[in-house]
N, C-alpha and C positions, 0 to 999 in steps of 0.2 A: 728660383734658387736664393735670391736675396731675402725673401720672406723666411726661408728655412734658416738662414744664418741669424736673422734677427730673433727668431724664436729660440734658437740654440743659445744665443748670448743672454737672453732674458732668463732662460732656465739655469745657466751657469751662474748668473748674478744672484738668482734666488737661492742657489745652493751654496754660495760662498760662505765660509765660516765668519762669524762675527769678528769685528776688530778686537784685538786683545786690549786689556786694560793698559792705558798709556802711562799710568803712574807707578808701574812696577819698578822695583829697585831695592837697594840695600836700606836697612833701617836708618832713619835720620832723627835728629832732635831739633825741635823748633823752640829756640831760646828767646827770651824777652829780657832786655836790659833797660828799656825805656821806662819813663814814668807813666803811671795810670792817671789820667786827668780826673778831676772831681766830677761827681755826678751832676747832671744838668739840674738846675733849679727851675727851669721853665716848664710851663704846662704844655703838654703835647698838643700839636695842632690838630685836635680831633674834637668833633661835636657829636653828641648822641642825638639821633633823630627819632629812635623809638626803642621801646623795650617790648619784645614779643613774648607772651607767656609760653612756656614750654611744658609738655606733658611730663608725668613721672614725679618722683619724689624730689624734695629739695636737697639734693646730694651732688656729689662731685661729678664734674665733666672732665673729659680728657681731649684727645686729638680730634681734629676735624679734617674733612677732605671735600673739596669743591670740584664738581664735574663741570666741563665746558657747557653742558646743557643748562646749568644753573641750579642743580640740586646740591645742597650742602649736607653732607653726612656728618653727624655729630655724635661722638661717643659719650653716652650718659653712663659713666662708669659706676656711680653709686646705685643706679636703678637697674643696671644690666640690660640697657636698651640702646638701640641705635635710632636716633632721631633723624628724620629726613625733612629738610627745610628747603622750600623753593625760594631762591633769592629774588626771582623775577616778580612773584606775586606777594612775597612777604608772608607766606603761610606755611605752617607745618603740614606736610602731605603724607607723613607716615611716622609711625613709632613702633619699631620692630622689637619683639621680645626674643629671648634666647641667646643673650650675649652677656653672661655673668662676668662682672668686673671687667667690662670692655675698656681697653686702653687705646691702642693704635687703630686707625682706620685709613684705608686708601681705596679710592675709586679708580678703576682701571678700565676706561672706555674701550680700549683695544681688545680686551677680553670679555667685555660686557659683564663685568663682575665688580663687586665691592668686597674687599677683604678686611676683616675686623679681628683684632686680637682679643679673644675671650679668655682673660687670664684666670678667671674662676673655673673654667673648664679645661685649662691647660691645652687650648686648641686655637686654631685660626678658623674662623667661620667665613664661608664663601657664600655671597649673595648674588643672585641674578639681578642685574640692574634694570631689567624690563619689568619683571613681576614682583621684585623685592621679596622674593622667597629664598629661604636658605636652601642651597643645593649641595653643600658639602661641609663637613667638619674635619679638619686635618689636625690630628692629635700629635702630641710630642713635646712642645715647648713647656718648660716649667712655668715661666711667667712671660708670655709673649707681649711685646710692646710695639715699638716702631716698625713700620712696614715700607718697603721700597719695591719697585718693579723694574726689571731689566728687559726692555722690549725686544731686543734682537734674540735673546735667549728664551724669552717668554717664561721667565722665572721670577718668583716673588721671594724677597728676602725679609726675614722677620727677626727682630731682636728678641732673644730669649734672655731677659735681663738677669734673673737670679741663676738661670741655667748656664750662663757664661758662654753662650753659643749664638750663632746666627743660623736659623733654619732656612733651608732653601726648598721652595715648593715649586713643582712643575705645574704651571698654570694650565697646561693642556689636559692633565690627568688628576689634578688636585691630590697629588701624592708627594711625600717628602723625597726630594732628590739628593739632598746632602745635609750634613750638619757640620758646621765650621766652628772648631774650638777657638775661642777668642783669648783665653788666658786672663779673663777678668769679666766683671759684670758688663752687660751690653746696655749702652744708651741707645740713642736713635740710630736708625739705618737710613741712608739716603743713596740715591742713584745719581751719578754725575754723567749727564748726557754728553759732555764734551770729551771726557777721557774714557768713557765706557767702563767706568769702575763703580763698584759699590763701596761706600765709605761708612764705617761703623765707629761710633764713639765707644771706646772700652773704658768705662768710667773709673774703675778701681785700679787700672794700670796707667791711667792718665795718658792714654794713647788714642790715635785713630788707626784702625786697621783698614788697609786697602785690599779689596777683594776683586779678583777677576771673576765676573759672573759666569763666564763660559766654563771655567775649570773649578769654580767654587773653592778657590784656595786663596789664602792671604799672600799677597805678592809684595807688600811693603808695610812697615809699621812706622808711624810718626809719633814720637814721644813729645808731649806738650810740656811747656814750662809750667811751673806751679802757679804762675800768675793766672792760668786758666785751669783751675783744679776741679777734678771729678767731672769731666765733660759729659754732658747728657744730650741736650738739644743741639741739632745740627741743621743748617740749611746750606745748600750748594748753589752759588751763583755761577752756573756753568759758563755763560758767555764771557764773564770777566775772570774766570779761573780763581774764584775765591770760595773759601769755606768759612762760614760764620759758625762759631762754636761757643755754646753757652756753658760756662763753668759753674756747676751747681755749688761746689764747695767754696768757690772764691767770689761768687756774685759778680762775675765779669763775663765779657764777650770777647773772644779772640777772633781776629781777622787773619786767616791763614792764606798765604799765596800758594796756590797749588802748582805753580811752575817752579818756584824757588824753595818751597817748603819752609818759608820763614814767616814768622808772625809780623804782620804789618802794623797791627794795633792791638791794644788791650784796653777795653772800655768798661766803665761801670754800668751795671744793670741792677734790677731788683734782686733781693735775696732769693735763692733757690730758683734760678731761671729754668724754664721748662720748654714751652712751645715757641717756635719761630715761624714767622710768615713774611713773605716778600712780595711787594708790588713792583713788577719789572718795569712798568712804564714810568711810574713816579720815582723809581729807584729808592723805594722806602722799605725799611726793615722794621718789623715789630718783634720785640722780644718780651714774652709774657712770663711772669714769675709767680711762684706760689705765694709770695708776700703781697700780691694784689697790685703789683706795679707792671705796667706795660711801657717799656722804654722804646722810643721811636727815633730812628736814625734815617739819614739820607745818604746814599752812596754818591760820592763825587770824586771822579778821577781815581777810582780804585781805593778810596778811603771812606770811612763813615764819619758823618758829622752828627753830633747829638742835636736833636730837635726838641726833646722834652720828655716828660713822664706823664702817663695817664694812670690814674688810680681808681680801682674798683674792687670790691670784696671778692676774693678768690679768683681774680682774673689771671689764671695761669694758662689759659688756652686762647688762641687767636687765629683767625683766618682772614684772608683778604680776597676780594673779587677784583681781579686786574682789569676787568672791562668797565666797572663802575667806580672802582677804588673804595668801595664800601668795606668797612672792617666789622668783623663779627666776633663777639665775645660771649660765650655762654657762661652765665653766672649761677652758682648753685642756689643762692638764697637771697632774694631781694624782695622785701615786703612779705617774707614767709614762703615764697615760691620760686621755682627756677625760671629764669628768663634768658632770652637771647638779646643782648644789647647790640644795636646796629648803629655804627658811627660813620661819619664822613670826614675827610680831611678839610680843614678850614682854610688851608692856604694853597690848595691845588690849583694850578693854572689851567 
């Protein structure tokens, strides 16, 4: 009899609906009245250890996504290819065709899939992570970009930048489950594991849209101060209830408290900031900009401290391996060819 009740409880737990988005509520405004400090004049505590030649043309790269297994998927936007790099061996192990104007990319080991935004095809391309073969193309977005995954709902959320929507894809069927009108151009889309919400930068409205992934509806809007103008890149530090938001139009980084919905800080970064990466053990944030600047910060007691700037040509994409603390920057043209610059922190304890 006891075994029966245990099995019943397991089945009930498995069928329980996902927790609702905890950030739901009325619209709020995140004002900023403090000063913005001057940009750091220090050199970032980073040292390049190698430049790995990459395949394809000397053209623009975009987002990256690192699997726990050590495979780094790199969007080679200008070449329309998805580069697969093994961070353990330091070698390129794949260069996949069929991704015209590829922007966002996200590896989702729970689904054994990699999702890539092929903006040139107005589609999201789905790749089997075992065979590295394309298994589906989901059409619909006008210009798909950033990608997030909500694990409880098994849904993939995709920024449709110029289409001003977030596309919701059912990961079990590779079909469009919903289209969420944002009321402005979509920047990056991120999943907050702490609140069980999807957070989208709505760049032309200067807002963050908070989405309940179960209902695929906007449950709150946060209007940002003009000190963080035209928000695009976003990273969620879920354990500390913080959102780091890159303002493309202002060349700043906003630190938003997701419990009070107030801006804790506004800090300078390079012009046209784009991709963010975070090392949770070192508590180090990297903000890469189109201007070729990577601003490096350290999180201390809920605030960011400027550590310095690293400069490299077209260094607007950055990824970090939290197990080794190595930093990866694909650069479009160094010595006439594309390379992946691998760096290490010089001050890590």
